[in-house]
Backbone as CSV, one residue per row, in Angstrom:
resi,resn,N_x,N_y,N_z,CA_x,CA_y,CA_z,C_x,C_y,C_z
1,UNK,0.833,-1.204,0.000,0.000,0.000,0.000,0.866,1.252,0.000
2,UNK,1.901,1.241,0.854,2.803,2.382,0.918,3.513,2.589,-0.412
3,UNK,3.881,1.458,-1.052,4.564,1.557,-2.337,3.653,2.163,-3.392
4,UNK,2.376,1.739,-3.365,1.418,2.303,-4.319,1.236,3.799,-4.101
5,UNK,1.199,4.221,-2.821,1.036,5.642,-2.519,2.219,6.450,-3.021
6,UNK,3.436,5.896,-2.824,4.630,6.587,-3.303,4.626,6.681,-4.820
7,UNK,4.178,5.597,-5.466,4.127,5.617,-6.922,3.110,6.627,-7.436
8,UNK,2.012,6.767,-6.672,0.931,7.647,-7.109,1.310,9.120,-6.961
9,UNK,1.910,9.478,-5.795,2.162,10.890,-5.510,3.640,11.278,-5.560
10,UNK,4.518,10.341,-5.445,5.929,10.700,-5.350,6.736,10.381,-6.588
11,UNK,6.107,9.792,-7.583,6.829,9.457,-8.795,7.118,10.677,-9.635
12,UNK,7.738,10.441,-10.752,8.112,11.554,-11.607,7.102,11.858,-12.683
13,UNK,5.936,11.165,-12.683,4.948,11.361,-13.725,4.215,12.677,-13.610
14,UNK,3.387,12.951,-14.635,2.627,14.192,-14.650,1.604,14.268,-13.540
15,UNK,1.016,13.109,-13.166,0.011,13.133,-12.112,0.608,13.574,-10.786
16,UNK,1.863,13.206,-10.534,2.514,13.609,-9.282,2.623,15.120,-9.193
17,UNK,2.864,15.762,-10.333,2.940,17.219,-10.320,1.561,17.859,-10.159
18,UNK,0.537,17.191,-10.652,-0.818,17.731,-10.563,-1.491,17.453,-9.223
19,UNK,-0.991,16.442,-8.499,-1.663,16.006,-7.271,-1.889,17.138,-6.266
20,UNK,-0.883,17.993,-5.959,-1.142,19.078,-4.996,-2.256,20.013,-5.442
21,UNK,-2.303,20.304,-6.746,-3.346,21.196,-7.241,-4.723,20.539,-7.167
22,UNK,-4.769,19.240,-7.436,-6.041,18.527,-7.339,-6.555,18.519,-5.897
23,UNK,-5.629,18.429,-4.939,-6.037,18.443,-3.538,-6.559,19.814,-3.112
24,UNK,-6.136,20.854,-3.808,-6.612,22.198,-3.478,-8.012,22.482,-4.010
25,UNK,-8.450,21.694,-4.975,-9.727,21.987,-5.634,-10.907,22.052,-4.661
26,UNK,-11.094,21.092,-3.726,-12.250,21.204,-2.814,-12.240,22.475,-1.984
27,UNK,-11.074,22.821,-1.432,-10.999,24.036,-0.629,-11.227,25.289,-1.449
28,UNK,-10.609,25.347,-2.641,-10.800,26.508,-3.497,-12.245,26.628,-3.968
29,UNK,-12.848,25.479,-4.262,-14.246,25.501,-4.682,-15.154,26.019,-3.584
30,UNK,-14.907,25.576,-2.354,-15.721,26.050,-1.234,-15.519,27.544,-1.014
31,UNK,-14.263,28.007,-1.133,-13.989,29.440,-0.973,-14.675,30.256,-2.064
32,UNK,-14.628,29.765,-3.294,-15.295,30.474,-4.387,-16.796,30.540,-4.146
33,UNK,-17.368,29.465,-3.621,-18.811,29.417,-3.395,-19.237,30.319,-2.251
34,UNK,-18.498,30.299,-1.153,-18.896,31.032,0.054,-18.326,32.447,0.088
35,UNK,-17.133,32.653,-0.447,-16.487,33.956,-0.347,-16.595,34.797,-1.592
36,UNK,-16.038,34.302,-2.692,-15.986,35.085,-3.921,-17.357,35.212,-4.571
37,UNK,-18.123,34.138,-4.556,-19.444,34.149,-5.203,-20.364,35.258,-4.701
38,UNK,-20.616,35.341,-3.396,-21.470,36.426,-2.891,-20.913,37.813,-3.182
39,UNK,-19.582,37.947,-3.170,-18.982,39.255,-3.464,-19.256,39.672,-4.900
40,UNK,-19.100,38.732,-5.830,-19.403,39.031,-7.227,-20.887,39.316,-7.421
41,UNK,-21.732,38.557,-6.723,-23.175,38.789,-6.818,-23.549,40.170,-6.292
42,UNK,-22.872,40.617,-5.234,-23.126,41.958,-4.699,-22.797,43.023,-5.725
43,UNK,-21.681,42.859,-6.431,-21.322,43.831,-7.461,-22.354,43.844,-8.586
44,UNK,-22.798,42.665,-9.004,-23.829,42.595,-10.051,-25.113,43.252,-9.569
45,UNK,-25.520,42.981,-8.322,-26.711,43.605,-7.748,-26.585,45.128,-7.725
46,UNK,-25.373,45.624,-7.505,-25.186,47.071,-7.411,-25.465,47.769,-8.731
47,UNK,-25.534,47.011,-9.817,-25.817,47.569,-11.139,-27.278,47.436,-11.520
48,UNK,-28.123,47.083,-10.553,-29.548,46.893,-10.801,-30.374,47.740,-9.832
49,UNK,-31.680,47.731,-10.038,-32.607,48.398,-9.113,-33.327,47.389,-8.226
50,UNK,-32.637,46.287,-7.896,-33.240,45.209,-7.105,-33.755,45.730,-5.769
51,UNK,-34.921,45.215,-5.359,-35.496,45.575,-4.066,-35.465,44.417,-3.073
52,UNK,-35.318,43.197,-3.568,-35.366,42.042,-2.688,-36.761,41.575,-2.378
53,UNK,-37.761,42.240,-2.954,-39.159,41.874,-2.721,-39.620,40.964,-3.853
54,UNK,-40.199,39.837,-3.501,-40.621,38.866,-4.495,-41.730,39.454,-5.379
55,UNK,-41.597,39.210,-6.676,-42.609,39.670,-7.618,-42.285,40.986,-8.288
56,UNK,-41.377,41.746,-7.745,-40.994,43.028,-8.349,-39.828,42.775,-9.305
57,UNK,-39.993,43.098,-10.585,-38.925,42.804,-11.553,-37.662,43.606,-11.274
58,UNK,-36.544,43.027,-11.680,-35.239,43.660,-11.497,-34.791,44.251,-12.825
59,UNK,-34.447,45.536,-12.806,-33.988,46.202,-14.013,-32.523,46.569,-13.930
60,UNK,-31.873,46.617,-15.084,-30.451,46.966,-15.161,-30.306,48.482,-15.210
61,UNK,-29.539,49.055,-14.276,-29.378,50.514,-14.234,-27.925,50.942,-14.399
62,UNK,-27.026,50.009,-14.582,-25.615,50.353,-14.747,-25.036,50.972,-13.492
63,UNK,-24.319,52.085,-13.651,-23.659,52.735,-12.525,-24.499,53.870,-11.935
64,UNK,-25.793,53.845,-12.209,-26.664,54.908,-11.697,-26.697,54.919,-10.166
65,UNK,-26.653,53.748,-9.537,-26.661,53.697,-8.068,-25.422,54.371,-7.482
66,UNK,-24.283,54.139,-8.101,-23.047,54.775,-7.637,-23.114,56.287,-7.830
67,UNK,-23.653,56.697,-8.979,-23.774,58.123,-9.245,-24.690,58.791,-8.230
68,UNK,-25.824,58.141,-7.931,-26.748,58.702,-6.938,-26.124,58.706,-5.550
69,UNK,-25.406,57.654,-5.210,-24.827,57.542,-3.872,-23.761,58.596,-3.631
70,UNK,-22.946,58.881,-4.642,-21.782,59.740,-4.448,-21.940,61.165,-4.978
71,UNK,-22.841,61.380,-5.939,-22.805,62.644,-6.669,-24.115,63.420,-6.710
72,UNK,-25.248,62.809,-6.446,-26.518,63.469,-6.731,-27.229,63.953,-5.483
73,UNK,-27.424,65.264,-5.375,-28.352,65.869,-4.432,-28.017,65.704,-2.963
74,UNK,-29.080,65.922,-2.144,-28.929,65.896,-0.690,-28.552,64.514,-0.192
75,UNK,-29.052,63.470,-0.851,-28.724,62.107,-0.416,-27.221,61.860,-0.504
76,UNK,-26.591,62.324,-1.576,-25.147,62.113,-1.704,-24.388,62.882,-0.630
77,UNK,-24.880,64.067,-0.270,-24.213,64.820,0.799,-24.315,64.079,2.127
78,UNK,-25.471,63.472,2.395,-25.622,62.668,3.614,-24.690,61.463,3.582
79,UNK,-24.566,60.848,2.415,-23.706,59.668,2.294,-22.236,60.029,2.480
80,UNK,-21.820,61.159,1.897,-20.440,61.590,2.068,-20.164,61.988,3.520
81,UNK,-21.189,62.565,4.184,-21.047,62.859,5.614,-20.888,61.564,6.410
82,UNK,-21.648,60.525,6.028,-21.509,59.220,6.684,-20.130,58.635,6.436
83,UNK,-19.600,58.862,5.233,-18.250,58.393,4.914,-17.215,59.091,5.789
84,UNK,-17.335,60.411,5.926,-16.401,61.153,6.799,-16.549,60.691,8.243
85,UNK,-17.790,60.449,8.668,-18.031,59.995,10.038,-17.421,58.612,10.263
86,UNK,-17.465,57.776,9.242,-16.845,56.449,9.341,-15.345,56.565,9.553
87,UNK,-14.703,57.503,8.846,-13.261,57.697,9.003,-12.932,58.248,10.392
88,UNK,-13.766,59.186,10.874,-13.561,59.718,12.230,-13.707,58.598,13.255
89,UNK,-14.735,57.784,13.077,-14.974,56.644,13.964,-13.763,55.716,13.965
90,UNK,-13.227,55.433,12.774,-12.070,54.544,12.668,-10.865,55.110,13.402
91,UNK,-10.574,56.394,13.181,-9.388,57.005,13.789,-9.505,57.006,15.312
92,UNK,-10.653,57.441,15.834,-10.817,57.529,17.284,-10.839,56.154,17.934
93,UNK,-11.594,55.231,17.363,-11.682,53.888,17.949,-10.332,53.190,17.884
94,UNK,-9.667,53.251,16.730,-8.389,52.552,16.578,-7.352,53.082,17.557
95,UNK,-7.199,54.394,17.626,-6.158,54.974,18.480,-6.453,54.767,19.963
96,UNK,-7.700,55.033,20.389,-8.020,54.919,21.815,-8.066,53.463,22.246
97,UNK,-8.709,52.615,21.454,-8.794,51.193,21.816,-7.408,50.563,21.857
98,UNK,-6.552,50.946,20.931,-5.176,50.445,20.920,-4.472,50.817,22.215
99,UNK,-4.571,52.091,22.616,-3.906,52.541,23.834,-4.482,51.931,25.090
100,UNK,-5.814,51.857,25.160,-6.457,51.281,26.342,-6.134,49.798,26.460
101,UNK,-6.181,49.075,25.342,-5.859,47.646,25.369,-4.426,47.391,25.802
102,UNK,-3.500,48.229,25.319,-2.094,48.078,25.710,-1.913,48.363,27.195
103,UNK,-2.556,49.414,27.685,-2.450,49.745,29.107,-3.003,48.616,29.976
104,UNK,-4.160,48.068,29.605,-4.735,46.971,30.380,-3.829,45.747,30.360
105,UNK,-3.214,45.472,29.197,-2.317,44.319,29.110,-1.104,44.490,30.017
106,UNK,-0.549,45.707,30.042,0.601,45.970,30.920,0.204,45.771,32.380
107,UNK,-0.982,46.243,32.747,-1.423,46.148,34.144,-1.646,44.695,34.559
108,UNK,-2.368,43.923,33.740,-2.693,42.547,34.140,-1.531,41.591,33.921
109,UNK,-0.442,42.063,33.286,0.745,41.226,33.132,1.668,41.309,34.344
110,UNK,1.352,42.228,35.262,2.155,42.348,36.486,1.851,41.174,37.422
111,UNK,2.831,40.807,38.215,2.648,39.707,39.166,2.018,40.247,40.448
112,UNK,0.731,40.561,40.334,-0.009,41.122,41.453,-1.161,40.199,41.830
113,UNK,-1.553,40.261,43.071,-2.667,39.445,43.533,-3.965,39.917,42.861
114,UNK,-4.769,38.970,42.384,-6.050,39.304,41.775,-5.986,39.635,40.301
115,UNK,-4.813,39.460,39.686,-4.698,39.847,38.276,-5.580,38.987,37.370
116,UNK,-5.805,37.731,37.745,-6.671,36.878,36.936,-8.115,37.372,36.955
117,UNK,-8.539,37.906,38.086,-9.890,38.469,38.180,-10.026,39.659,37.251
118,UNK,-9.025,40.515,37.235,-9.083,41.699,36.372,-8.999,41.323,34.902
119,UNK,-8.226,40.307,34.569,-8.202,39.835,33.185,-9.592,39.418,32.743
120,UNK,-10.272,38.691,33.606,-11.630,38.243,33.285,-12.580,39.420,33.144
121,UNK,-12.494,40.368,34.074,-13.380,41.531,34.031,-13.170,42.343,32.759
122,UNK,-11.931,42.518,32.361,-11.644,43.307,31.161,-12.106,42.598,29.896
123,UNK,-12.115,41.252,29.919,-12.454,40.507,28.699,-13.945,40.205,28.582
124,UNK,-14.675,40.219,29.684,-16.094,39.841,29.663,-16.912,40.590,28.616
125,UNK,-16.756,41.925,28.434,-17.586,42.605,27.424,-17.460,42.022,26.024
126,UNK,-16.311,41.426,25.700,-16.094,40.894,24.360,-17.058,39.755,24.061
127,UNK,-17.400,38.944,25.061,-18.196,37.746,24.821,-19.692,37.992,24.953
128,UNK,-20.109,39.212,25.258,-21.533,39.462,25.501,-22.352,39.519,24.225
129,UNK,-21.778,39.922,23.126,-22.538,40.096,21.904,-23.019,41.531,21.766
130,UNK,-23.161,41.985,20.534,-23.460,43.389,20.276,-24.812,43.795,20.838
131,UNK,-25.819,42.938,20.690,-27.158,43.290,21.175,-27.156,43.501,22.685
132,UNK,-26.507,42.604,23.412,-26.459,42.726,24.867,-25.646,43.955,25.270
133,UNK,-24.513,44.157,24.606,-23.698,45.336,24.902,-24.492,46.621,24.703
134,UNK,-25.182,46.711,23.573,-25.946,47.905,23.267,-27.091,48.137,24.234
135,UNK,-27.837,47.087,24.567,-28.973,47.238,25.477,-28.510,47.625,26.880
136,UNK,-27.403,47.071,27.339,-26.862,47.444,28.649,-26.562,48.934,28.707
137,UNK,-25.860,49.425,27.686,-25.491,50.833,27.684,-26.686,51.735,27.410
138,UNK,-27.653,51.237,26.674,-28.849,52.046,26.433,-29.602,52.284,27.740
139,UNK,-29.666,51.266,28.594,-30.280,51.429,29.912,-29.410,52.305,30.809
140,UNK,-28.104,52.124,30.713,-27.179,52.877,31.552,-27.235,54.376,31.244
141,UNK,-27.428,54.708,29.948,-27.434,56.105,29.520,-28.843,56.679,29.348
142,UNK,-29.844,55.947,29.791,-31.226,56.384,29.575,-31.515,57.691,30.312
143,UNK,-31.989,58.722,29.579,-32.367,59.963,30.255,-33.593,59.748,31.152
144,UNK,-33.638,60.466,32.238,-34.797,60.369,33.125,-34.805,59.133,33.984
145,UNK,-33.673,58.834,34.617,-33.658,57.706,35.546,-32.509,56.753,35.384
146,UNK,-31.757,56.844,34.291,-30.599,55.982,34.117,-29.479,56.361,35.068
147,UNK,-28.562,55.445,35.366,-27.465,55.741,36.301,-26.643,56.965,35.907
148,UNK,-26.293,57.099,34.636,-25.504,58.244,34.210,-26.297,59.540,34.338
149,UNK,-27.597,59.482,34.084,-28.433,60.671,34.237,-28.478,61.105,35.701
150,UNK,-28.534,60.136,36.606,-28.544,60.447,38.031,-27.220,61.079,38.460
151,UNK,-26.109,60.544,37.936,-24.790,61.096,38.274,-24.671,62.524,37.757
152,UNK,-25.084,62.735,36.527,-25.007,64.079,35.950,-25.909,65.042,36.712
153,UNK,-27.103,64.553,37.115,-28.008,65.399,37.877,-27.433,65.782,39.219
154,UNK,-26.748,64.841,39.862,-26.117,65.114,41.147,-25.037,66.193,41.006
155,UNK,-24.361,66.192,39.845,-23.306,67.181,39.599,-23.843,68.477,39.011
156,UNK,-25.162,68.547,38.833,-25.768,69.748,38.271,-25.575,69.890,36.781
157,UNK,-25.337,68.777,36.078,-25.117,68.794,34.638,-26.297,68.155,33.927
158,UNK,-26.452,68.474,32.667,-27.506,67.887,31.857,-26.908,67.291,30.592
159,UNK,-27.430,66.163,30.196,-26.983,65.547,28.953,-28.075,64.655,28.423
160,UNK,-28.262,64.691,27.098,-29.242,63.815,26.469,-28.622,62.485,26.054
161,UNK,-27.319,62.352,26.221,-26.621,61.111,25.908,-26.935,60.649,24.485
162,UNK,-27.576,59.484,24.347,-27.812,58.891,23.042,-28.867,59.633,22.233
163,UNK,-29.617,60.511,22.872,-30.632,61.272,22.146,-30.123,62.621,21.687
164,UNK,-28.942,63.026,22.109,-28.435,64.353,21.813,-27.420,64.369,20.692
165,UNK,-26.785,65.512,20.541,-25.820,65.704,19.467,-24.524,64.930,19.689
166,UNK,-24.288,64.489,20.912,-23.068,63.741,21.221,-23.264,62.229,21.147
167,UNK,-24.397,61.791,20.598,-24.696,60.359,20.545,-23.607,59.586,19.801
168,UNK,-23.099,60.173,18.730,-22.060,59.513,17.935,-20.846,59.177,18.799
169,UNK,-20.460,60.096,19.676,-19.273,59.877,20.503,-19.553,58.898,21.642
170,UNK,-20.788,58.826,22.097,-21.137,57.811,23.088,-21.051,56.409,22.477
171,UNK,-21.411,56.288,21.202,-21.270,54.985,20.540,-19.794,54.602,20.442
172,UNK,-18.930,55.586,20.220,-17.482,55.315,20.204,-17.033,54.780,21.559
173,UNK,-17.544,55.378,22.634,-17.198,54.906,23.985,-17.609,53.451,24.162
174,UNK,-18.814,53.121,23.738,-19.306,51.748,23.886,-18.497,50.791,23.023
175,UNK,-18.169,51.201,21.811,-17.364,50.360,20.915,-16.017,50.024,21.548
176,UNK,-15.382,51.011,22.135,-14.077,50.783,22.763,-14.230,49.874,23.980
177,UNK,-15.246,50.144,24.816,-15.487,49.301,25.990,-15.733,47.852,25.586
178,UNK,-16.452,47.665,24.482,-16.837,46.318,24.075,-15.673,45.513,23.511
179,UNK,-14.667,46.183,22.935,-13.635,45.449,22.202,-12.223,45.629,22.735
180,UNK,-12.035,46.505,23.716,-10.687,46.715,24.250,-10.138,45.438,24.884
181,UNK,-11.011,44.596,25.422,-10.556,43.350,26.031,-9.895,42.418,25.030
182,UNK,-10.401,42.413,23.790,-9.793,41.569,22.764,-8.408,42.093,22.396
183,UNK,-8.287,43.426,22.280,-6.980,44.033,22.034,-6.018,43.693,23.169
184,UNK,-6.513,43.746,24.411,-5.697,43.410,25.571,-5.163,41.980,25.494
185,UNK,-6.011,41.037,25.108,-5.612,39.632,25.064,-4.483,39.414,24.061
186,UNK,-4.559,40.062,22.911,-3.497,39.909,21.905,-2.183,40.482,22.427
187,UNK,-2.251,41.660,23.054,-1.037,42.238,23.637,-0.502,41.351,24.757
188,UNK,-1.376,40.831,25.584,-0.959,39.995,26.702,-0.273,38.726,26.204
189,UNK,-0.827,38.123,25.161,-0.195,36.936,24.581,1.190,37.268,24.055
190,UNK,1.336,38.440,23.438,2.646,38.857,22.950,3.639,39.082,24.077
191,UNK,3.191,39.679,25.177,4.072,39.947,26.309,4.571,38.658,26.950
192,UNK,3.722,37.658,26.963,4.105,36.419,27.634,5.019,35.545,26.791
193,UNK,5.263,35.944,25.544,6.229,35.211,24.714,7.616,35.867,24.730
194,UNK,7.750,37.015,25.387,9.051,37.695,25.441,9.956,36.957,26.434
195,UNK,11.143,36.542,26.029,12.033,35.812,26.944,12.396,36.648,28.173
196,UNK,12.360,36.024,29.331,12.708,36.729,30.569,14.170,37.172,30.572
197,UNK,15.020,36.469,29.791,16.443,36.832,29.748,16.641,38.257,29.253
198,UNK,15.777,38.713,28.349,15.928,40.066,27.822,15.700,41.100,28.912
199,UNK,14.692,40.864,29.750,14.417,41.792,30.846,15.549,41.779,31.864
200,UNK,16.075,40.594,32.133,17.164,40.489,33.104,18.419,41.200,32.598
201,UNK,18.700,41.032,31.320,19.882,41.690,30.752,19.717,43.208,30.766
202,UNK,18.504,43.671,30.436,18.254,45.118,30.449,18.324,45.672,31.857
203,UNK,17.843,44.897,32.838,17.897,45.352,34.229,19.342,45.460,34.712
204,UNK,20.179,44.526,34.267,21.602,44.590,34.636,22.232,45.874,34.099
205,UNK,21.779,46.286,32.914,22.297,47.526,32.313,21.674,48.777,32.909
206,UNK,20.762,48.592,33.875,20.180,49.735,34.566,18.852,50.213,34.018
207,UNK,18.260,49.472,33.083,16.973,49.880,32.514,15.841,49.518,33.469
208,UNK,14.974,50.461,33.736,13.791,50.226,34.574,12.625,51.013,34.015
209,UNK,11.421,50.620,34.416,10.230,51.382,34.091,10.049,51.630,32.608
210,UNK,9.954,52.919,32.236,9.668,53.303,30.867,10.762,52.852,29.898
211,UNK,12.038,52.935,30.318,13.132,52.514,29.442,13.036,51.014,29.140
212,UNK,12.645,50.238,30.137,12.500,48.802,29.939,11.386,48.513,28.942
213,UNK,10.281,49.245,29.065,9.163,49.045,28.152,9.545,49.479,26.732
214,UNK,10.171,50.651,26.609,10.485,51.202,25.286,11.527,50.376,24.539
215,UNK,12.538,49.866,25.264,13.665,49.221,24.601,13.554,47.703,24.526
216,UNK,12.691,47.112,25.353,12.561,45.659,25.338,11.137,45.242,24.963
217,UNK,10.155,45.665,25.771,8.787,45.197,25.556,8.233,45.655,24.211
218,UNK,8.331,46.939,23.912,7.705,47.481,22.706,8.263,46.862,21.419
219,UNK,9.583,46.762,21.227,10.068,46.108,20.001,9.649,44.643,19.902
220,UNK,9.651,43.927,21.035,9.288,42.513,21.012,7.786,42.298,20.791
221,UNK,7.001,43.347,21.006,5.555,43.255,20.799,5.152,43.528,19.354
222,UNK,6.113,43.670,18.461,5.811,44.069,17.087,4.738,43.215,16.416
223,UNK,4.785,41.874,16.477,3.700,41.101,15.848,2.328,41.409,16.448
224,UNK,2.241,41.553,17.773,0.965,41.865,18.415,0.509,43.274,18.065
225,UNK,1.447,44.218,18.011,1.113,45.594,17.642,0.546,45.639,16.229
226,UNK,1.197,44.961,15.299,0.737,44.956,13.912,-0.626,44.301,13.777
227,UNK,-0.822,43.189,14.479,-2.111,42.491,14.422,-3.236,43.372,14.956
228,UNK,-3.018,43.970,16.113,-4.055,44.826,16.693,-4.329,46.042,15.821
229,UNK,-3.294,46.613,15.251,-3.464,47.792,14.393,-4.371,47.469,13.214
230,UNK,-4.108,46.360,12.541,-4.919,45.977,11.385,-6.345,45.601,11.791
231,UNK,-6.477,44.813,12.853,-7.810,44.394,13.289,-8.652,45.584,13.733
232,UNK,-8.047,46.530,14.421,-8.799,47.698,14.888,-9.276,48.555,13.722
233,UNK,-8.431,48.727,12.728,-8.813,49.535,11.570,-9.960,48.880,10.806
234,UNK,-9.793,47.620,10.446,-10.811,46.934,9.653,-12.106,46.773,10.450
235,UNK,-11.986,46.413,11.724,-13.175,46.231,12.553,-13.967,47.507,12.743
236,UNK,-13.292,48.626,12.947,-14.002,49.891,13.155,-14.635,50.401,11.868
237,UNK,-14.018,50.125,10.721,-14.617,50.529,9.450,-15.905,49.760,9.166
238,UNK,-15.965,48.516,9.606,-17.133,47.676,9.341,-18.187,47.741,10.432
239,UNK,-17.907,48.412,11.538,-18.837,48.431,12.674,-20.084,49.244,12.335
240,UNK,-21.242,48.707,12.700,-22.488,49.450,12.528,-23.598,48.965,13.466
241,UNK,-23.486,47.758,13.999,-24.588,47.183,14.773,-24.853,47.936,16.071
242,UNK,-23.806,48.478,16.686,-24.031,49.271,17.899,-24.841,50.528,17.595
243,UNK,-24.660,51.102,16.423,-25.475,52.251,16.030,-26.938,51.850,15.898
244,UNK,-27.172,50.672,15.339,-28.539,50.166,15.215,-29.203,50.024,16.575
245,UNK,-28.491,49.441,17.539,-29.072,49.174,18.856,-29.178,50.452,19.692
246,UNK,-28.160,51.300,19.634,-28.093,52.438,20.550,-28.851,53.667,20.056
247,UNK,-28.740,53.988,18.784,-29.286,55.264,18.310,-30.362,55.125,17.256
248,UNK,-30.384,54.009,16.535,-31.269,53.944,15.388,-30.744,54.817,14.263
249,UNK,-31.495,54.871,13.169,-31.035,55.605,11.983,-31.463,57.061,12.105
250,UNK,-30.509,57.918,12.440,-30.822,59.339,12.516,-29.622,60.149,12.071
251,UNK,-29.916,61.338,11.547,-28.856,62.187,11.015,-27.838,62.523,12.101
252,UNK,-26.586,62.521,11.700,-25.513,62.869,12.618,-24.861,61.684,13.282
253,UNK,-25.417,60.483,13.090,-24.825,59.301,13.720,-24.521,58.182,12.728
254,UNK,-25.073,58.227,11.529,-24.890,57.097,10.624,-23.439,56.942,10.197
255,UNK,-23.006,55.703,10.142,-21.746,55.360,9.500,-22.078,54.557,8.251
256,UNK,-21.075,54.333,7.428,-21.342,53.766,6.111,-21.938,52.367,6.185
257,UNK,-21.468,51.566,7.124,-22.017,50.222,7.264,-23.492,50.230,7.606
258,UNK,-23.914,51.185,8.436,-25.331,51.291,8.801,-26.162,51.789,7.624
259,UNK,-25.591,52.653,6.787,-26.295,53.109,5.586,-26.612,51.922,4.678
260,UNK,-25.658,51.005,4.535,-25.879,49.815,3.711,-27.069,49.022,4.243
261,UNK,-27.079,48.740,5.532,-28.169,47.972,6.129,-29.504,48.705,6.012
262,UNK,-29.503,49.990,6.325,-30.757,50.757,6.345,-31.362,50.867,4.953
263,UNK,-30.550,51.080,3.946,-31.070,51.181,2.583,-31.599,49.834,2.096
264,UNK,-30.935,48.762,2.471,-31.342,47.435,1.994,-32.632,46.957,2.627
265,UNK,-32.890,47.340,3.875,-34.023,46.776,4.600,-35.022,47.831,5.056
266,UNK,-35.061,48.969,4.367,-36.096,49.958,4.595,-36.083,50.600,5.960
267,UNK,-34.893,50.923,6.461,-34.780,51.518,7.792,-34.468,53.015,7.753
268,UNK,-34.588,53.621,6.578,-34.225,55.026,6.444,-35.393,55.970,6.706
269,UNK,-36.573,55.427,6.976,-37.747,56.264,7.199,-38.626,56.400,5.979
270,UNK,-38.171,55.850,4.836,-38.971,55.916,3.613,-39.690,54.610,3.325
271,UNK,-39.437,53.589,4.123,-40.080,52.274,3.981,-39.828,51.656,2.610
272,UNK,-38.717,52.010,1.966,-38.385,51.443,0.662,-37.197,50.504,0.811
273,UNK,-37.265,49.401,0.099,-36.188,48.422,0.116,-35.377,48.606,-1.163
274,UNK,-34.162,49.096,-1.028,-33.325,49.380,-2.197,-32.040,48.559,-2.096
275,UNK,-32.155,47.285,-2.384,-31.006,46.415,-2.199,-29.945,46.613,-3.274
276,UNK,-30.336,47.030,-4.465,-29.343,47.365,-5.475,-28.530,48.584,-5.073
277,UNK,-29.208,49.594,-4.563,-28.536,50.805,-4.081,-27.650,50.476,-2.885
278,UNK,-28.144,49.630,-1.973,-27.356,49.227,-0.807,-26.132,48.418,-1.229
279,UNK,-26.274,47.603,-2.283,-25.122,46.849,-2.781,-24.052,47.792,-3.300
280,UNK,-24.463,48.879,-3.972,-23.493,49.872,-4.429,-22.796,50.520,-3.237
281,UNK,-23.551,50.828,-2.180,-22.956,51.411,-0.978,-21.969,50.432,-0.345
282,UNK,-22.295,49.144,-0.374,-21.388,48.156,0.218,-20.106,48.020,-0.592
283,UNK,-20.189,48.197,-1.905,-18.982,48.162,-2.729,-18.100,49.368,-2.418
284,UNK,-18.714,50.530,-2.199,-17.948,51.709,-1.795,-17.253,51.447,-0.468
285,UNK,-17.979,50.844,0.486,-17.378,50.510,1.775,-16.250,49.501,1.605
286,UNK,-16.459,48.514,0.747,-15.411,47.524,0.478,-14.157,48.195,-0.072
287,UNK,-14.343,49.134,-1.004,-13.196,49.837,-1.583,-12.455,50.633,-0.513
288,UNK,-13.217,51.243,0.402,-12.595,52.006,1.492,-11.796,51.086,2.407
289,UNK,-12.397,49.959,2.805,-11.705,49.006,3.679,-10.464,48.452,2.985
290,UNK,-10.591,48.131,1.690,-9.458,47.585,0.946,-8.319,48.589,0.873
291,UNK,-8.644,49.839,0.551,-7.608,50.865,0.405,-6.896,51.115,1.725
292,UNK,-7.664,51.329,2.801,-7.047,51.612,4.091,-6.368,50.372,4.661
293,UNK,-6.953,49.206,4.424,-6.343,47.975,4.909,-5.000,47.697,4.247
294,UNK,-4.929,47.909,2.934,-3.657,47.697,2.238,-2.612,48.724,2.664
295,UNK,-3.035,49.968,2.884,-2.105,50.993,3.349,-1.572,50.648,4.734
296,UNK,-2.479,50.213,5.621,-2.060,49.832,6.967,-1.134,48.620,6.929
297,UNK,-1.428,47.675,6.034,-0.593,46.488,5.923,0.818,46.843,5.452
298,UNK,0.904,47.783,4.500,2.222,48.223,4.044,2.989,48.894,5.179
299,UNK,2.268,49.676,5.990,2.912,50.358,7.118,3.453,49.359,8.133
300,UNK,2.652,48.361,8.505,3.099,47.417,9.530,4.226,46.527,9.000
301,UNK,4.253,46.274,7.695,5.361,45.489,7.142,6.674,46.252,7.253
302,UNK,6.621,47.557,6.973,7.841,48.363,7.135,8.270,48.390,8.599
303,UNK,7.297,48.511,9.486,7.616,48.538,10.921,8.195,47.187,11.355
304,UNK,7.668,46.109,10.827,8.161,44.793,11.203,9.593,44.588,10.720
305,UNK,9.897,45.064,9.512,11.282,44.950,9.026,12.235,45.766,9.887
306,UNK,11.750,46.898,10.414,12.592,47.750,11.242,12.952,47.075,12.548
307,UNK,11.941,46.457,13.211,12.154,45.923,14.560,12.578,44.457,14.585
308,UNK,12.181,43.688,13.559,12.380,42.241,13.620,13.492,41.761,12.686
309,UNK,14.123,42.687,11.966,15.190,42.269,11.043,16.383,41.699,11.810
């Protein structure tokens, strides 16, 4: 049997050269079906006036959806505002969540009593799910009786929280609270792979505190830093469910991902289902994620060559 296997895959014939490619076919086929197929279908849908409602014919409109989304009238101005808001959301969430996650990882990596409890507390929000996270904070920030309203009232301050003009920034707070634990775990895993000999050698040379972190911990954390940087950027660009739960669809809070959902399922207040238009919006979002993701990837590769060469 072993001899037959060697003859089949290890010989010098043409089949031996084709065997690895033949083994890839099932996996590639599944990827094409589940990954590439829906993506191509979304692009095709973006060129139609599809509504997703049974019985309504689908017409070919070409790039009219893109033109309306980006260039025509008040709707395009709202969409471009949502695009700018998405970028603001990405910058604030990525930078703050990155810093908070790193700080938490440094704290729980210390050999202190109770550190396992704090690790658990910091990570718990990650496993709750978006709906639970949003509902918890919606109750917490509820005007007229919520805990935060009571605190603000005690201090003589007033705030509408999720109902006011600052609702967008409250969603950023919730997003960071919900996902900083995951950033912490990646940093913590990176810290625990750093050889203790490096710290001992640096301590012998007189490095302590900030110098120890800057010259030993930070360079050795390069893989974790790069991973968190990319995940935070892509995740924040695609985030929209917390907006759905916390604020609903209202001017001044929409991000691009929520625009896609709202247009596709009639959540914009017009009760119209415009899945072709939403598909065009999703392609715009995809292009944004691809462009920023590739730029971030190029940046982290240069950083990795600097520290890990």
